matplotlib code that plots the C-alpha trace (Angstrom):
import matplotlib.pyplot as plt

x = [-18.8, -15.7, -12.8, -11.3, -7.8, -6.4, -3.1, -1.3, 1.1, 2.9, 3.2, -0.1, -1.8, -2.7, -2.0, -3.6, -6.8, -7.0, -6.3, -9.1, -11.8, -10.4, -11.0, -14.4, -16.0, -19.2, -18.4, -15.7, -12.9, -9.1, -6.6, -3.8, -0.8, 0.6, 2.6, 6.1, 8.3, 7.4, 4.9, 4.9, 1.6, 4.2, 6.1, 3.3, -0.7, 0.5, 3.7, 1.6, -1.3, -0.4, -2.3, -3.1, -3.7, -0.4, -0.2, 2.3, 4.3, 4.2, 7.7, 9.5, 8.2, 4.7, 3.7, 3.1, 7.1, 6.4, 3.7, 5.8, 7.6, 4.3, 2.7, 6.0, 5.2, 2.0, 1.0, -0.1, -1.7, -5.0, -4.7, -6.6, -4.3, -6.5, -4.7, -1.4, -2.6, -4.8, -1.3, -0.3, -2.9, -2.7, -5.4, -6.0, -7.3, -8.8, -11.9, -12.1, -13.1, -11.0, -7.6, -4.2, -2.1, 1.3, 3.4, 7.1, 9.7, 12.3, 11.4, 13.8, 11.2, 8.3, 10.1, 9.4, 5.3, 5.5, 4.1, 2.4, -0.2, -3.1, -3.5, -2.8, -5.8, -8.2, -7.9, -9.0, -11.7, -13.2, -12.7, -15.0, -17.1, -17.9, -17.2, -18.6, -15.7, -14.6, -11.1, -9.5, -6.1, -3.1, -1.6, 0.8, 2.6, 1.9, 5.3, 4.4, 6.6, 6.0, 2.9, 1.0, 1.8, 5.0, 4.6, 7.1, 6.7, 2.8, 0.4, -1.1, -2.6, -5.0, -5.7, -7.2, -8.9, -10.4, -14.0, -13.0, -9.5, -9.0, -6.4, -5.9, -5.4, -4.5, -6.6, -2.9, -1.9, 1.3, -0.6, -3.3, -0.2, 1.2, -2.0, -3.3, -0.5, -1.5, -5.1, -4.6, -1.9, -4.4, -7.6, -5.6, -4.2, -7.2, -9.5, -6.8, -6.4, -8.6, -12.0, -12.5, -11.4, -14.7, -13.0, -10.8, -12.2, -10.7, -10.5, -9.3, -8.0, -8.7, -9.9, -9.1, -10.5, -14.3, -14.5, -16.0, -13.4, -11.0, -13.1, -13.2, -9.6, -8.2, -11.1, -12.2, -15.3, -14.5, -15.8, -15.0, -13.9, -12.1, -11.1, -7.6, -7.0, -3.8, -3.9, -6.1, -4.1, -0.7, -2.2, -3.0, 0.4, 2.1, -0.1, 0.4, -1.8, -5.0, -5.4, -8.6, -11.4, -9.5, -12.3, -15.2, -12.6, -14.1, -11.5, -13.0, -16.6, -16.2, -14.5, -17.9, -19.9, -18.1, -17.3, -21.0, -21.6, -18.5, -19.0, -22.2, -21.0, -18.3, -21.1, -23.0, -20.0, -19.3, -22.4, -23.1, -19.8, -21.0, -24.1, -21.8, -19.9, -22.6, -22.9, -26.4, -26.5, -27.0, -27.7, -31.9, -31.4, -29.3, -31.8, -34.6, -32.5, -31.9, -35.6, -36.2, -34.0, -35.2, -38.7, -37.5, -36.2, -39.2, -41.5, -39.3]
y = [-8.3, -9.6, -10.6, -9.3, -9.1, -7.1, -8.7, -7.3, -9.4, -6.1, -2.6, -1.8, -0.3, -2.9, -1.2, 2.6, 0.7, -0.9, 2.0, 3.9, 1.2, 1.5, 4.8, 4.7, 2.5, 3.9, 0.9, -0.2, -1.7, -3.3, -3.0, -5.2, -4.8, -8.3, -7.5, -9.7, -7.9, -4.8, -2.3, 1.4, 2.3, 3.2, 5.8, 6.7, 7.3, 6.6, 9.2, 12.0, 10.0, 10.2, 7.5, 7.9, 11.1, 11.4, 11.9, 8.8, 8.4, 5.3, 3.6, 0.4, -1.0, -1.4, -3.2, -7.3, -7.7, -7.6, -10.4, -13.3, -12.6, -11.8, -14.9, -17.0, -15.2, -16.4, -18.3, -21.6, -21.9, -21.5, -17.8, -15.2, -13.8, -10.5, -8.7, -8.8, -7.6, -4.8, -3.6, -3.3, -1.5, 2.1, 4.2, 5.2, 8.8, 10.7, 8.4, 5.5, 2.8, 2.8, 1.2, -0.7, -3.4, -2.0, -3.6, -5.9, -3.2, -5.6, -8.2, -10.9, -10.9, -12.4, -16.4, -15.7, -15.5, -19.1, -20.3, -17.3, -16.9, -19.7, -17.2, -13.8, -15.2, -16.5, -12.6, -11.4, -13.8, -13.3, -9.3, -9.8, -12.2, -11.0, -7.5, -6.9, -5.2, -5.2, -6.8, -5.9, -7.3, -5.9, -8.7, -6.5, -8.1, -12.3, -14.6, -17.6, -21.4, -23.7, -22.1, -22.0, -19.1, -19.0, -20.1, -17.3, -14.8, -14.2, -14.8, -17.6, -18.8, -15.4, -15.6, -18.9, -18.6, -15.0, -14.6, -12.8, -12.0, -8.9, -9.2, -5.4, -4.6, -1.6, -0.9, -1.2, -3.9, -4.3, -5.1, -7.5, -9.3, -9.9, -10.4, -13.4, -16.2, -14.3, -15.1, -18.8, -19.4, -17.9, -20.2, -23.3, -22.1, -21.5, -24.5, -27.0, -25.2, -22.5, -21.3, -22.0, -20.6, -18.5, -16.7, -14.5, -11.7, -8.8, -4.8, -2.9, 0.5, 3.3, 3.3, 2.6, -0.9, -2.0, -4.0, -6.5, -7.0, -7.4, -9.9, -12.2, -11.4, -13.0, -15.1, -13.8, -11.6, -8.3, -7.7, -3.6, -0.2, 2.4, 5.7, 6.5, 9.9, 11.6, 14.1, 11.6, 8.5, 10.8, 11.0, 7.2, 6.4, 9.6, 10.9, 13.9, 16.6, 15.7, 18.2, 19.8, 17.7, 14.4, 13.0, 14.5, 12.7, 10.4, 7.9, 7.9, 8.4, 5.3, 3.2, 4.0, 2.7, -0.4, -1.5, -2.5, -5.1, -6.1, -7.1, -8.5, -10.4, -11.9, -12.4, -14.7, -16.7, -17.0, -18.6, -20.8, -22.3, -22.8, -24.4, -26.4, -27.7, -28.8, -33.1, -35.5, -37.0, -40.4, -42.0, -42.0, -37.8, -37.7, -39.4, -36.8, -33.9, -34.9, -35.6, -32.2, -31.1, -32.4, -31.6, -27.9, -28.4, -29.8, -26.9, -24.1]
z = [20.3, 18.4, 18.3, 14.6, 13.6, 11.0, 8.9, 6.2, 3.0, 3.0, 5.0, 3.0, 6.5, 9.1, 11.9, 10.5, 9.6, 13.0, 15.0, 13.2, 13.6, 17.7, 17.9, 15.5, 17.8, 19.9, 22.3, 24.8, 22.9, 23.3, 20.5, 20.8, 18.6, 18.0, 14.9, 16.0, 13.8, 16.8, 17.4, 16.2, 18.7, 21.2, 18.9, 16.8, 18.1, 21.7, 21.8, 24.1, 25.4, 29.3, 31.9, 35.6, 37.5, 37.6, 33.8, 33.4, 30.0, 28.0, 28.2, 28.4, 31.2, 29.6, 26.7, 25.2, 25.9, 29.1, 29.4, 29.2, 32.5, 34.0, 33.5, 34.2, 37.9, 38.5, 41.7, 39.4, 36.0, 37.4, 38.4, 36.0, 34.7, 33.3, 36.4, 34.6, 31.2, 33.0, 33.5, 30.6, 29.1, 27.5, 27.0, 22.9, 23.8, 26.4, 26.7, 29.5, 27.2, 24.6, 25.2, 23.6, 24.6, 22.9, 20.9, 21.0, 21.3, 19.7, 17.2, 19.3, 21.9, 19.8, 20.7, 24.4, 23.8, 22.9, 26.2, 26.9, 24.1, 25.3, 28.4, 26.8, 24.1, 26.7, 28.2, 24.6, 24.6, 28.3, 27.0, 24.2, 25.6, 29.1, 29.1, 25.8, 24.3, 20.6, 20.8, 17.6, 16.6, 14.6, 13.4, 10.7, 8.3, 7.9, 7.9, 6.6, 7.5, 5.0, 3.6, 7.4, 9.3, 11.2, 14.7, 16.1, 13.6, 13.5, 16.0, 14.6, 18.1, 18.0, 14.2, 14.2, 17.3, 15.5, 14.7, 11.9, 9.9, 8.1, 5.2, 4.0, 0.6, -0.9, -4.7, -6.2, -8.7, -6.3, -3.3, -4.6, -6.1, -3.1, -1.6, -3.4, -2.6, 1.0, 0.6, -0.3, 2.8, 5.2, 4.0, 4.2, 7.9, 9.0, 7.2, 8.7, 12.2, 12.8, 12.3, 9.0, 5.8, 5.4, 8.3, 6.1, 4.2, 2.8, 3.8, 0.7, 1.2, -1.1, -4.9, -7.9, -8.0, -8.2, -4.5, -6.6, -9.1, -6.2, -4.8, -8.2, -8.5, -4.7, -4.7, -1.0, -0.3, 0.7, 4.3, 4.2, 2.1, 3.6, 1.9, 1.9, 3.6, 4.6, 7.0, 9.0, 8.4, 9.0, 12.5, 13.0, 12.6, 14.3, 16.6, 18.1, 18.3, 16.1, 13.0, 12.4, 10.7, 11.5, 13.6, 10.6, 7.6, 5.1, 6.4, 10.2, 8.9, 7.3, 9.7, 12.1, 9.3, 8.9, 12.4, 13.0, 9.4, 10.8, 14.1, 13.5, 10.9, 13.3, 15.6, 12.9, 12.2, 16.1, 16.5, 12.8, 14.8, 17.9, 15.8, 14.1, 17.3, 19.3, 18.6, 18.6, 22.0, 20.3, 16.5, 17.0, 18.0, 15.3, 12.6, 14.3, 13.4, 9.8, 9.1, 10.8, 8.2, 5.2, 6.0, 6.1, 2.6, 1.5, 3.1, 1.1]

ax = plt.figure().add_subplot(projection="3d")
ax.plot(x, y, z, "-o")
ax.set_aspect("equal")
plt.show()
């Protein structure tokens, strides 16, 4: 499984893309709305989705903004935080394996999350690695501070721990121009404090340029592309009654197609990092490994 985060340099469709991937997933999935500018799912895609046998409707008592208080109320730091987070998950649809963590109601609540990020990140990683769920993070529009991810106005701890960070870019000159400095900043930040610059890739929306040209211009790999179909995109943004044909739309079909390759890429990156993190027990072992590596090069 994978922990995949979607972000944007502007309002370029990160939430819509994350919702499309979550709804198109054939596996259990958790969509965490961690946009520090405020969440939109509760007033959009989730507004008519009910929970439980009493058909409870989503209100302000549920969501990311409630987790700092729940974290503070734990008996000890060793206590499992998963049950508290589970209380604030909401179904994405009428299935029992697509859920969401609705985002902040007020951007001013972002500062209260500072001490909660480690425990929330741990829950997301356990959901991924132990439960076998895909975890998608809507990181929203990125805010920088001195060329690095802003410690309050971005979900920096989660992005730095993600297996894959996708910068959502539209196939327009304006979007790519805004994305270029953000690519540099994200690569530098992930290289210095995260899973490495190669954790960053591009998710390109729409048509107009060849993906290879976008990758060359932004100096980052295009990991996936999604067509932009307005009827399906409107439903993903606003919710309500699903229009006919949305599940068969090109946008949703493409979302189903790309989720598997994205997951596989994220899994390969995680394995690579785990292998790289293994240290030789002593200098003799290190010399043996080096000799094996040289022998492999010669034989190759």
